[in-house]
C-alpha positions in Angstrom: -12.9 -15.6 59.4 -11.0 -18.5 58.0 -7.5 -19.5 59.0 -4.5 -18.6 56.7 -4.0 -21.5 54.3 -1.3 -24.0 53.7 0.8 -22.7 50.8 0.2 -19.0 51.7 3.0 -16.6 52.6 2.8 -16.3 56.3 1.5 -12.9 57.4 4.4 -10.8 58.5 4.4 -9.2 62.0 6.5 -7.1 64.4 5.5 -7.6 68.0 7.1 -7.1 71.5 8.2 -10.2 73.3 8.0 -10.8 77.1 11.2 -8.7 77.5 9.9 -5.8 75.5 12.1 -6.6 72.5 10.8 -6.4 69.0 10.5 -9.7 67.2 9.6 -10.0 63.5 8.8 -13.0 61.4 11.3 -11.9 58.8 14.2 -12.3 61.1 13.9 -16.1 60.8 13.5 -16.3 57.0 16.1 -18.5 55.5 17.4 -19.5 58.9 14.8 -21.7 60.7 11.4 -23.1 60.6 8.9 -21.3 62.8 6.0 -22.6 64.9 3.5 -19.9 65.8 0.8 -20.9 68.3 -2.0 -18.7 69.3 -3.4 -19.0 72.8 -6.2 -17.1 74.7 -4.6 -16.0 78.0 -1.4 -16.5 79.9 -1.5 -18.2 83.3 -4.8 -20.0 82.7 -4.9 -23.8 83.1 -5.0 -24.9 79.5 -2.5 -22.3 78.3 -0.1 -23.2 81.1 -0.2 -26.9 80.2 0.4 -26.0 76.6 3.3 -23.7 77.4 5.0 -26.1 79.8 4.8 -28.9 77.2 6.7 -26.6 74.8 9.1 -25.6 77.5 9.9 -29.2 78.3 10.6 -30.1 74.6 12.2 -26.9 73.4 15.5 -28.6 73.0 13.8 -31.1 70.6 12.4 -28.2 68.5 15.9 -26.6 68.4 17.3 -29.9 67.1 14.8 -29.7 64.3 16.0 -26.1 63.5 12.6 -24.8 64.7 11.8 -21.7 66.7 8.5 -21.7 68.7 6.6 -18.5 69.5 3.4 -18.2 71.4 1.1 -15.2 70.6 -1.7 -13.9 72.8 -3.5 -10.6 73.4 -1.8 -10.4 76.8 0.3 -7.4 77.8 4.1 -7.7 78.0 3.9 -7.4 81.8 1.6 -10.4 82.0 3.9 -12.4 79.6 6.9 -11.8 81.7 5.0 -13.0 84.8 4.0 -16.1 82.9 7.5 -16.7 81.8 8.9 -16.3 85.3 6.3 -18.4 87.0 6.5 -21.3 84.6 10.3 -20.9 83.8 9.5 -20.8 80.1 12.4 -20.9 77.7 10.8 -19.7 74.4 9.4 -16.5 73.0 6.0 -15.1 74.0 4.6 -12.3 71.9 2.1 -9.6 72.9 -0.6 -8.8 70.4 -2.9 -6.6 72.6 -4.9 -5.3 69.6 -5.1 -8.9 68.2 -4.1 -7.6 64.7 -1.6 -10.4 64.1 -4.0 -13.0 65.6 -6.7 -11.7 63.2 -4.3 -11.7 60.2 -3.9 -15.5 60.7 -7.6 -16.0 61.1 -7.3 -17.0 64.7 -9.6 -14.3 66.1 -13.2 -15.3 65.8 -16.5 -15.8 67.5 -16.3 -18.3 70.4 -19.0 -19.9 72.5 -18.5 -20.8 76.1 -21.1 -21.6 78.8 -24.0 -20.3 76.7 -22.5 -16.9 75.7 -20.8 -15.8 72.6 -17.8 -13.5 72.4 -14.8 -12.7 70.1 -11.6 -14.3 71.1 -8.5 -16.3 70.2 -9.0 -19.7 68.6 -6.3 -22.0 70.0 -4.4 -22.8 66.8 -0.9 -23.5 65.4 0.8 -22.5 62.2 4.0 -24.2 61.0 6.1 -22.0 58.7 9.1 -23.2 56.7 12.4 -21.4 56.2 11.0 -19.6 53.1 8.1 -18.1 55.2 5.4 -20.3 53.7 2.7 -21.8 55.9 3.2 -25.6 55.5 0.7 -26.9 58.1 -2.2 -25.5 60.1 -3.6 -27.1 63.3 -7.0 -25.6 63.8 -7.9 -27.4 67.0 -5.1 -28.4 69.3 -5.1 -30.5 72.5 -3.2 -28.6 75.1 -1.7 -31.7 76.7 -0.3 -33.2 73.5 0.3 -30.0 71.4 4.1 -30.1 71.7 4.3 -33.8 70.7 1.9 -33.3 67.9 3.9 -30.4 66.4 7.2 -32.1 66.9 5.9 -35.3 65.2 4.6 -33.3 62.2 7.9 -31.4 61.8 10.1 -34.4 62.1 8.1 -36.2 59.4 7.7 -33.3 57.0 10.5 -30.6 57.3 14.2 -30.7 57.2 
């Protein structure tokens, strides 16, 4: 499956966050830019590095009127443990049936150590205040993800 494209209306969703509260993409329309990043599994090394980078720069995202949300197929219980353990300060969303991940094109065939399986493609979608996808990062580096996203937003969005 291909990623959603720049210029497309971002697929809408309604998911539970790490506190069990419902979060929708629509609630940010007209108010703030949104960064949605898809990651495979909470509390794994790469996902932890990526989340901690966002945690440490979340104030910079807020200065750019941008909300960051991480989406994975993890349960709400696992997300709250991840938040607590890493002292995360942003929204994590549970998509256990991967329907939202799939709607963005981030659920696909992966290969690892000689085997093939369906899973989350680590990817990021930047959505403007009007709900339009303005940038897609298909392959992200966990160590620099936060800086790469901040840099793009500061140069391209107001």
